[in-house]
N, C-alpha and C positions, 0 to 999 in steps of 0.2 A: 628568491635567492637569486631569480632567474633577474628582475626587475635591479638587485642590485651589482649586479654584473657587469650591468649593464655604463652603470653609473661612470664619476670618473674618480670617488673618495671608495677607496680601498675597505674603510673604517664601517661602511654599512654592508659589505662582505663580508667584514669579519662578523657584525654581527649576526645575516642573517646563517651565518654556517655555523655560532656560536649556540644561538637559540635552536638549530637541526638539529644538533650533539647533547645537548644539555634535554631539550624535551622529542627526545625522538619519536615522539605519537604522532607527532603534528601533523607530519604526512597520512599517515593512521587516522586520523579526526580532519580532517582537513577531507579527503576520500567519503569520511564519514556523514562528512556537511553537503557536500554535493551531491550523496543518495538521500538523504533522508530530507532538502527540502523538498525538492519534485514530489517524493513519497507523500508529504505533508499539504502542500498544493492540489494535486491530483485527490487528495481522501476529501478535503476541503469543499475543492468545486464539487467533486463526485456527488459527497450526501449534500450540498445548497439544491444544484440542479436537478436531482431526483426528489426531494420531501419538494423539493419549488410545484413538480412538475405536479406529484402523486395529493400535494396535498388541496389542488382544485379536482374535486369528483365529477365535474363533466370534460375527460379533455380536448386538447384539439391535439391535432396534427403537429403544432410549434409543439406543445406540452408532454407529447406523443414523441420525439425526436428529446428533448430534450432531458426526458426520464433516461431510456436510453445511453445519450449522450451521460449522463449524471451516473449509469448500471458498469458505464466505457471504464469512466476517470477511476470509480472505484475498486476496479478491477485491476486497472495500473497500478492506481496503490498497492493492491493484497501482494500485487507480481514487484511492487517494487522495495515493498517492509510486510514481511509476510503474518506482522503482528497488526495487522488493517483489517484480516481476516474476521476481525467483530466487526467491520461494519456490516458483513449479510445478513448475518442473524441479527443487528438492532436494527438494519430498513427494515428486514421480515418482522418481527413482531409488529413494528411504529403500524408497517402497510395491512397487518390480522388490525391492526385497532384500530382502522380506517377503515375497513371493512366490514366490520363489524356495526357502524353506521348502518342504517338502514338507506342512507341514498347509497352508499359506496357500491352494497349488496345490488342495489340491482342496475348499475351500470356493468354491463359485462363488460367495453369499452376500456372502460378503470383499472377490472382485473385483470387484462391483458396487459397493458400498459407495464402496469406493476413485473405481474408474470415475467414480460419481455425484458425488461430493463434489468430485472433481476440473475436472468437467464446470461444477461449480456454479458452481468461480472463476474457469472458464475466458470462461461465458457475460458475468459484466459485468466481463473486461481486455476478452473480443468489442462489447458493447454499445459500454465505450469507446474503442475502436476505430472503431468505426461511428459516435458522436455527431461526433468529434473529426478522423476522414478519417486516425490516427495513433495514432502513442506517446505524440505532445507531443501541447497547447496549442495549439490554430489559433495565438496567439499567437504563438508561443515559433515555430510552425513559419515563418510568414508574417512574420513581423522586426518585426511594429508592436510589441512587446515591448520593443524598443530605440532609440535611435536609429541607432545604424549600420549596421541594416539587415542582421544578421546571420538568416542562415535555417535552419534545422535541419531536418538530413535524413541518413539513415539510409546507408550504404555503404562502403568500401573504399578507404582513402587509401596508395595506393601510391605516393606519392614520399616517396624517404627523404635525408636529408644526406646 
């Protein structure tokens, strides 16, 4: 709409206004695209960096930095979109299978690299939990994001049908 207002043709302005009126969710979808893209970028880049760093069983300082950076990127992805929290257990399981190999278990530097890189990701998640006082945003948890007063909670639903 901003670009249409700068042109000499009023038809572009009318089209932009019509699209906004017909598809009011377009603005929300644009905001989602602006957060989903960076979250996916950080998740992918963090996973690749982290996996590349721990695949080498004799870590170098470069691999160590790469692992920490990968952990930080995974942590940023989790803070952007909380469903990327699955990256941490998946990374821990992968590291466990790497550790079970005899070569990895004999190298304590490798274990420290894995531990510190996962702690870097966990630190950002802990920071999110401390600031939001939960895994979902305060607006979601208090129900102020919706008119129907939905409450976001963690628990077990034992009511069967």
